[in-house]
N, CA, C and O atoms as a MOPAC input file, in Angstrom:
PM7 MOZYME 1SCF
protein

 N     11.73400 1     8.18100 1    -2.99100 1
 C     11.46700 1     7.27200 1    -1.88200 1
 C     12.36300 1     6.05800 1    -2.03400 1
 O     12.60400 1     5.57400 1    -3.14000 1
 N     12.83500 1     5.59400 1    -0.93800 1
 C     13.70800 1     4.43200 1    -0.90300 1
 C     12.88500 1     3.14700 1    -1.09400 1
 O     11.96000 1     2.88400 1    -0.32500 1
 N     13.21600 1     2.35800 1    -2.10500 1
 C     12.50000 1     1.12300 1    -2.40800 1
 C     12.53300 1     0.15300 1    -1.23100 1
 O     11.53300 1    -0.50200 1    -0.93700 1
 N     13.66000 1     0.05900 1    -0.56600 1
 C     13.79800 1    -0.87300 1     0.56000 1
 C     12.84000 1    -0.51000 1     1.70500 1
 O     12.28900 1    -1.39900 1     2.35500 1
 N     12.64300 1     0.77800 1     1.95100 1
 C     11.70900 1     1.19900 1     2.99600 1
 C     10.28700 1     0.74200 1     2.65400 1
 O      9.56600 1     0.25300 1     3.52300 1
 N      9.88800 1     0.90200 1     1.39900 1
 C      8.56300 1     0.43300 1     0.97900 1
 C      8.45600 1    -1.08000 1     1.09100 1
 O      7.42700 1    -1.59900 1     1.52300 1
 N      9.49800 1    -1.78500 1     0.70900 1
 C      9.49100 1    -3.24900 1     0.79600 1
 C      9.27700 1    -3.69300 1     2.24100 1
 O      8.48800 1    -4.59900 1     2.50700 1
 N      9.97500 1    -3.06000 1     3.16100 1
 C      9.82700 1    -3.40500 1     4.57500 1
 C      8.41500 1    -3.09000 1     5.08800 1
 O      7.84500 1    -3.86300 1     5.85800 1
 N      7.86400 1    -1.96600 1     4.66200 1
 C      6.50600 1    -1.61700 1     5.07600 1
 C      5.49200 1    -2.63600 1     4.56800 1
 O      4.56500 1    -3.00200 1     5.29100 1
 N      5.66100 1    -3.09800 1     3.32900 1
 C      4.72000 1    -4.06300 1     2.74500 1
 C      4.83700 1    -5.44500 1     3.38200 1
 O      3.86800 1    -6.20400 1     3.39400 1
 N      6.01900 1    -5.78200 1     3.91500 1
 C      6.25000 1    -7.12300 1     4.46600 1
 C      6.17700 1    -7.21600 1     5.98600 1
 O      6.22200 1    -8.31700 1     6.53600 1
 N      6.06600 1    -6.09800 1     6.66500 1
 C      6.10400 1    -6.17100 1     8.12900 1
 C      4.93100 1    -6.97400 1     8.67600 1
 O      3.82600 1    -6.94900 1     8.13400 1
 N      5.20500 1    -7.68400 1     9.76400 1
 C      4.20100 1    -8.51400 1    10.43400 1
 C      4.08400 1    -8.07600 1    11.88100 1
 O      5.10000 1    -8.05500 1    12.57600 1
 N      2.92200 1    -7.73100 1    12.36800 1
 C      1.69200 1    -7.61500 1    11.58800 1
 C      1.75800 1    -6.40000 1    10.67200 1
 O      2.49700 1    -5.44800 1    10.92400 1
 N      0.96900 1    -6.45600 1     9.60600 1
 C      0.95800 1    -5.37700 1     8.62500 1
 C      0.40000 1    -4.10400 1     9.23600 1
 O     -0.60900 1    -4.13300 1     9.94000 1
 N      1.06200 1    -2.98500 1     8.96300 1
 C      0.61800 1    -1.66400 1     9.41000 1
 C      0.22000 1    -0.85800 1     8.17300 1
 O      1.08200 1    -0.53100 1     7.35800 1
 N     -1.07300 1    -0.52700 1     8.01200 1
 C     -1.48100 1     0.27800 1     6.85100 1
 C     -0.71400 1     1.60400 1     6.81600 1
 O     -0.30800 1     2.12800 1     7.85300 1
 N     -0.52300 1     2.13400 1     5.60100 1
 C      0.17500 1     3.40800 1     5.47800 1
 C     -0.36600 1     4.21400 1     4.31200 1
 O     -1.00700 1     3.67300 1     3.41000 1
 N     -0.10400 1     5.49800 1     4.33900 1
 C     -0.52900 1     6.41900 1     3.28800 1
 C      0.71100 1     6.89600 1     2.54400 1
 O      1.69500 1     7.30900 1     3.15700 1
 N      0.65200 1     6.83600 1     1.22600 1
 C      1.73300 1     7.30200 1     0.35900 1
 C      1.39500 1     8.73300 1    -0.07100 1
 O      0.33500 1     8.97700 1    -0.64700 1
 N      2.29200 1     9.67000 1     0.20800 1
 C      2.11900 1    11.06900 1    -0.18300 1
 C      3.01100 1    11.34600 1    -1.39500 1
 O      4.21300 1    11.08000 1    -1.36600 1
 N      2.41000 1    11.88200 1    -2.45800 1
 C      3.17000 1    12.19600 1    -3.66500 1
 C      3.54900 1    13.66900 1    -3.69800 1
 O      2.93300 1    14.50100 1    -3.03100 1
 N      4.56300 1    13.97200 1    -4.47800 1
 C      5.05300 1    15.34500 1    -4.57400 1
 C      4.02500 1    16.29200 1    -5.17900 1
 O      4.11500 1    17.50200 1    -4.97200 1
 N      3.04000 1    15.76600 1    -5.93000 1
 C      2.00900 1    16.62200 1    -6.52900 1
 C      0.77900 1    16.78900 1    -5.63000 1
 O     -0.21500 1    17.38500 1    -6.04600 1
 N      0.84100 1    16.26300 1    -4.39700 1
 C     -0.25100 1    16.43500 1    -3.45200 1
 C     -1.21400 1    15.26400 1    -3.34500 1
 O     -2.00700 1    15.20800 1    -2.40500 1
 N     -1.16400 1    14.33300 1    -4.28100 1
 C     -2.05200 1    13.16400 1    -4.20500 1
 C     -1.60300 1    12.25100 1    -3.07200 1
 O     -0.43700 1    12.25100 1    -2.67700 1
 N     -2.56100 1    11.46800 1    -2.55300 1
 C     -2.25000 1    10.45800 1    -1.54600 1
 C     -2.95600 1     9.16500 1    -1.91100 1
 O     -4.01800 1     9.17500 1    -2.53400 1
 N     -2.35100 1     8.04700 1    -1.51500 1
 C     -2.94000 1     6.73100 1    -1.71800 1
 C     -2.76600 1     5.93200 1    -0.43500 1
 O     -1.67100 1     5.86600 1     0.12400 1
 N     -3.85400 1     5.32600 1     0.02600 1
 C     -3.78600 1     4.48800 1     1.21700 1
 C     -3.48900 1     3.04800 1     0.83600 1
 O     -4.10900 1     2.49100 1    -0.07000 1
 N     -2.54900 1     2.46400 1     1.52700 1
 C     -2.17800 1     1.05600 1     1.34200 1
 C     -2.72300 1     0.32700 1     2.56600 1
 O     -2.10700 1     0.33100 1     3.63200 1
 N     -3.89800 1    -0.30300 1     2.39600 1
 C     -4.59900 1    -0.93800 1     3.50900 1
 C     -4.34700 1    -2.43400 1     3.59700 1
 O     -4.40600 1    -3.00800 1     4.68500 1
 N     -4.06500 1    -3.07600 1     2.46200 1
 C     -3.88000 1    -4.52800 1     2.41800 1
 C     -2.52900 1    -4.83300 1     1.77800 1
 O     -2.22200 1    -4.27400 1     0.72500 1
 N     -1.71900 1    -5.69200 1     2.37000 1
 C     -0.33800 1    -5.88000 1     1.90600 1
 C     -0.19100 1    -6.63600 1     0.58800 1
 O      0.82600 1    -6.47600 1    -0.08700 1
 N     -1.16100 1    -7.44700 1     0.20100 1
 C     -0.97800 1    -8.32400 1    -0.96100 1
 C     -1.54000 1    -7.78100 1    -2.26400 1
 O     -1.67300 1    -8.54300 1    -3.22100 1
 N     -1.87200 1    -6.51400 1    -2.34400 1
 C     -2.47700 1    -5.94400 1    -3.55000 1
 C     -1.52900 1    -5.02800 1    -4.31100 1
 O     -1.97600 1    -4.21800 1    -5.12400 1
 N     -0.24600 1    -5.14100 1    -4.06400 1
 C      0.69800 1    -4.18000 1    -4.62100 1
 C      1.88000 1    -4.90200 1    -5.26000 1
 O      2.27000 1    -5.99200 1    -4.84200 1
 N      2.43900 1    -4.25900 1    -6.28600 1
 C      3.63500 1    -4.78400 1    -6.93300 1
 C      4.71700 1    -3.71800 1    -6.80100 1
 O      4.54700 1    -2.58600 1    -7.25400 1
 N      5.82000 1    -4.08800 1    -6.18000 1
 C      6.92900 1    -3.16600 1    -5.99100 1
 C      8.01800 1    -3.48200 1    -7.00000 1
 O      8.66100 1    -4.52900 1    -6.92300 1
 N      8.22500 1    -2.57600 1    -7.94400 1
 C      9.27700 1    -2.72800 1    -8.93800 1
 C     10.52200 1    -1.96400 1    -8.51800 1
 O     10.58700 1    -1.43200 1    -7.41000 1
 N     11.50200 1    -1.91100 1    -9.39600 1
 C     12.73700 1    -1.17900 1    -9.09200 1
 C     12.50900 1     0.32300 1    -8.98800 1
 O     13.12200 1     0.98800 1    -8.15300 1
 N     11.61700 1     0.87000 1    -9.84600 1
 C     11.43000 1     2.32100 1    -9.89600 1
 C      9.99300 1     2.75600 1    -9.66800 1
 O      9.68900 1     3.94700 1    -9.73700 1
 N      9.10200 1     1.80600 1    -9.39700 1
 C      7.69200 1     2.15100 1    -9.22500 1
 C      7.03300 1     1.19000 1    -8.24400 1
 O      7.57700 1     0.14000 1    -7.90200 1
 N      5.84600 1     1.58800 1    -7.80800 1
 C      4.96500 1     0.68700 1    -7.08200 1
 C      3.60800 1     0.75000 1    -7.77800 1
 O      3.10300 1     1.83200 1    -8.07400 1
 N      3.03000 1    -0.40600 1    -8.03200 1
 C      1.66500 1    -0.48800 1    -8.54200 1
 C      0.78200 1    -0.66600 1    -7.30700 1
 O      0.76100 1    -1.73300 1    -6.69300 1
 N      0.06500 1     0.38000 1    -6.95900 1
 C     -0.79100 1     0.35000 1    -5.77500 1
 C     -2.15100 1    -0.19000 1    -6.18800 1
 O     -2.84400 1     0.40600 1    -7.01200 1
 N     -2.52200 1    -1.32200 1    -5.61100 1
 C     -3.80300 1    -1.95200 1    -5.92900 1
 C     -4.90300 1    -1.46000 1    -5.01700 1
 O     -4.69500 1    -1.25800 1    -3.82100 1
 N     -6.07500 1    -1.27000 1    -5.59400 1
 C     -7.24600 1    -0.82800 1    -4.84000 1
 C     -8.25900 1    -1.96400 1    -4.82700 1
 O     -8.62600 1    -2.49000 1    -5.87700 1
 N     -8.71200 1    -2.34100 1    -3.62700 1
 C     -9.61000 1    -3.49400 1    -3.51500 1
 C    -11.01400 1    -3.20700 1    -4.03200 1
 O    -11.47100 1    -2.06500 1    -4.06400 1
 N    -11.68400 1    -4.29100 1    -4.43700 1
 C    -13.09300 1    -4.18900 1    -4.79700 1
 C    -13.85000 1    -3.65700 1    -3.58600 1
 O    -13.58000 1    -4.07500 1    -2.46000 1
 N    -14.78800 1    -2.74700 1    -3.79900 1
 C    -15.53600 1    -2.21300 1    -2.65300 1
 C    -16.57100 1    -3.20600 1    -2.14000 1
 O    -17.17700 1    -3.95300 1    -2.90900 1
 N    -16.75500 1    -3.19600 1    -0.83800 1
 C    -17.82300 1    -3.96100 1    -0.18100 1
 C    -17.78000 1    -5.46000 1    -0.46400 1
 O    -18.82200 1    -6.09100 1    -0.64100 1
 N    -16.57800 1    -6.02700 1    -0.50700 1
 C    -16.40600 1    -7.45700 1    -0.72000 1
 C    -15.59500 1    -7.99700 1     0.46200 1
 O    -14.54500 1    -7.44200 1     0.78700 1
 N    -16.06700 1    -9.08000 1     1.11700 1
 C    -15.36100 1    -9.59200 1     2.29300 1
 C    -13.91300 1   -10.00900 1     2.02300 1
 O    -13.03500 1    -9.72600 1     2.83800 1
 N    -13.65100 1   -10.66700 1     0.91100 1
 C    -12.30200 1   -11.09700 1     0.54300 1
 C    -11.98000 1   -10.50000 1    -0.82800 1
 O    -12.02900 1   -11.20600 1    -1.83500 1
 N    -11.64900 1    -9.19700 1    -0.87400 1
 C    -11.55600 1    -8.49700 1    -2.15600 1
 C    -10.35100 1    -8.87700 1    -3.00500 1
 O     -9.29400 1    -9.24900 1    -2.49500 1
 N    -10.54200 1    -8.77400 1    -4.29500 1
 C     -9.45400 1    -8.83900 1    -5.26800 1
 C     -9.14600 1    -7.39400 1    -5.67000 1
 O     -9.84200 1    -6.46700 1    -5.25800 1
 N     -8.10500 1    -7.21200 1    -6.47200 1
 C     -7.76300 1    -5.87400 1    -6.94000 1
 C     -8.80300 1    -5.42600 1    -7.96500 1
 O     -9.04800 1    -6.11200 1    -8.95800 1
 N     -9.40200 1    -4.28200 1    -7.71300 1
 C    -10.38300 1    -3.69600 1    -8.63200 1
 C     -9.66800 1    -2.90400 1    -9.72700 1
 O    -10.01200 1    -3.00900 1   -10.90400 1
 N     -8.67600 1    -2.11400 1    -9.32900 1
 C     -7.85300 1    -1.34300 1   -10.25900 1
 C     -6.55200 1    -0.97800 1    -9.54600 1
 O     -6.41600 1    -1.18600 1    -8.34000 1
 N     -5.60600 1    -0.43800 1   -10.29500 1
 C     -4.33200 1    -0.06800 1    -9.68600 1
 C     -3.82900 1     1.24700 1   -10.26500 1
 O     -4.28400 1     1.70700 1   -11.31300 1
 N     -2.88800 1     1.82900 1    -9.55900 1
 C     -2.25900 1     3.08000 1    -9.96000 1
 C     -0.75000 1     2.87600 1    -9.91900 1
 O     -0.20300 1     2.44500 1    -8.90400 1
 N     -0.08000 1     3.18800 1   -11.02500 1
 C      1.38400 1     3.10400 1   -11.08400 1
 C      1.96100 1     4.41100 1   -10.55000 1
 O      1.62100 1     5.49100 1   -11.03400 1
 N      2.83700 1     4.30500 1    -9.54800 1
 C      3.45800 1     5.48100 1    -8.93900 1
 C      4.97000 1     5.28300 1    -8.97300 1
 O      5.48700 1     4.30900 1    -8.42500 1
 N      5.66600 1     6.20100 1    -9.61100 1
 C      7.12500 1     6.14300 1    -9.62000 1
 C      7.65300 1     6.51300 1    -8.23100 1
 O      7.16100 1     7.45500 1    -7.61000 1
 N      8.63600 1     5.78400 1    -7.75400 1
 C      9.18500 1     6.01500 1    -6.42100 1
 C      9.69900 1     7.44700 1    -6.27000 1
 O      9.64500 1     8.01300 1    -5.17800 1
 N     10.19400 1     8.03000 1    -7.35100 1
 C     10.70400 1     9.40400 1    -7.30600 1
 C      9.59100 1    10.42100 1    -7.04300 1
 O      9.88200 1    11.56000 1    -6.67900 1
 N      8.31800 1    10.03400 1    -7.22000 1
 C      7.17800 1    10.92400 1    -6.97800 1
 C      6.69600 1    10.87100 1    -5.52400 1
 O      5.85700 1    11.67700 1    -5.12200 1
 N      7.22100 1     9.92500 1    -4.73400 1
 C      6.76300 1     9.77300 1    -3.35000 1
 C      7.57900 1    10.68800 1    -2.44600 1
 O      8.80000 1    10.55800 1    -2.35100 1
 N      6.89300 1    11.61300 1    -1.78600 1
 C      7.59000 1    12.53000 1    -0.87600 1
 C      7.79400 1    11.88500 1     0.49300 1
 O      8.85200 1    12.04400 1     1.10200 1
 N      6.77000 1    11.14800 1     0.98600 1
 C      6.88900 1    10.45700 1     2.26300 1
 C      5.71900 1     9.50900 1     2.44500 1
 O      4.74400 1     9.54000 1     1.69400 1
 N      5.83700 1     8.66300 1     3.46500 1
 C      4.74100 1     7.77200 1     3.83700 1
 C      4.36400 1     8.05200 1     5.28400 1
 O      5.18500 1     8.48600 1     6.09100 1
 N      3.10500 1     7.79200 1     5.58600 1
 C      2.56500 1     8.03800 1     6.92200 1
 C      1.88500 1     6.76000 1     7.39200 1
 O      1.04700 1     6.21100 1     6.67700 1
 N      2.22400 1     6.28500 1     8.56500 1
 C      1.57200 1     5.10200 1     9.12000 1
 C      0.14200 1     5.44000 1     9.51100 1
 O     -0.13200 1     6.51900 1    10.03600 1
 N     -0.77700 1     4.49700 1     9.24600 1
 C     -2.19400 1     4.66300 1     9.57000 1
 C     -2.58500 1     3.70400 1    10.67400 1
 O     -1.89300 1     2.71200 1    10.90300 1
 N     -3.68900 1     3.98100 1    11.36600 1
 C     -4.15900 1     3.03700 1    12.39000 1
 C     -4.47700 1     1.67800 1    11.76000 1
 O     -4.93400 1     1.61000 1    10.61900 1
 N     -4.23900 1     0.62400 1    12.49300 1
 C     -4.54600 1    -0.71800 1    12.02800 1
 C     -6.04200 1    -0.92300 1    12.07900 1
 O     -6.69600 1    -0.56600 1    13.05900 1
 N     -6.59300 1    -1.51000 1    11.00100 1
 C     -8.01400 1    -1.82600 1    10.97400 1
 C     -8.18000 1    -3.32700 1    11.15000 1
 O     -7.23200 1    -4.08200 1    10.93500 1
 N     -9.35500 1    -3.76400 1    11.53200 1
 C     -9.62600 1    -5.20600 1    11.68100 1
 C     -9.43800 1    -5.91000 1    10.35900 1
 O     -8.95800 1    -7.04400 1    10.33100 1
 N     -9.80900 1    -5.26000 1     9.24000 1
 C     -9.67700 1    -5.86600 1     7.92400 1
 C     -8.22300 1    -6.11800 1     7.55800 1
 O     -7.88100 1    -7.19900 1     7.07900 1
 N     -7.36100 1    -5.12300 1     7.78000 1
 C     -5.95700 1    -5.29600 1     7.41900 1
 C     -5.28100 1    -6.31500 1     8.33300 1
 O     -4.40700 1    -7.05700 1     7.88600 1
 N     -5.67100 1    -6.35900 1     9.59300 1
 C     -5.08800 1    -7.33600 1    10.51600 1
 C     -5.51300 1    -8.75100 1    10.14100 1
 O     -4.70200 1    -9.67400 1    10.22100 1
 N     -6.76400 1    -8.94000 1     9.73500 1
 C     -7.24400 1   -10.26900 1     9.33000 1
 C     -6.56300 1   -10.70200 1     8.04500 1
 O     -6.23600 1   -11.87900 1     7.89200 1
 N     -6.34300 1    -9.77800 1     7.11700 1
 C     -5.69000 1   -10.11700 1     5.86300 1
 C     -4.23400 1   -10.52700 1     6.08500 1
 O     -3.72700 1   -11.42400 1     5.41100 1
 N     -3.57500 1    -9.87700 1     7.01800 1
 C     -2.17700 1   -10.19400 1     7.29500 1
 C     -2.01300 1   -11.57500 1     7.85500 1
 O     -0.95600 1   -12.18600 1     7.69400 1
 N     -3.04100 1   -12.09000 1     8.51700 1
 C     -2.95600 1   -13.41500 1     9.11100 1
 C     -3.17700 1   -14.54500 1     8.13600 1
 O     -2.92900 1   -15.70400 1     8.47000 1
 N     -3.64200 1   -14.23700 1     6.92900 1
 C     -3.91500 1   -15.30900 1     5.95200 1
 C     -2.77500 1   -15.58300 1     5.02600 1
 O     -2.87700 1   -16.45600 1     4.16300 1

């Protein structure tokens, strides 16, 4: 996966949630733009605390960019739109 494409997806305004598809069949949803760290060869995908109005990262998953087969745009949710405005 191209790092620049992920960078643009994470920074777009308004934020559009997306799903990361890995070559081994796993998927990860990126719902909030500020919970992730994009490195040169990986992305640390952060998962928010459940059932919290203003969540922090509960845990994360390190995914090497070479393992990403493609990304899929997801419908915008009220939560992700509100987070993008802050």
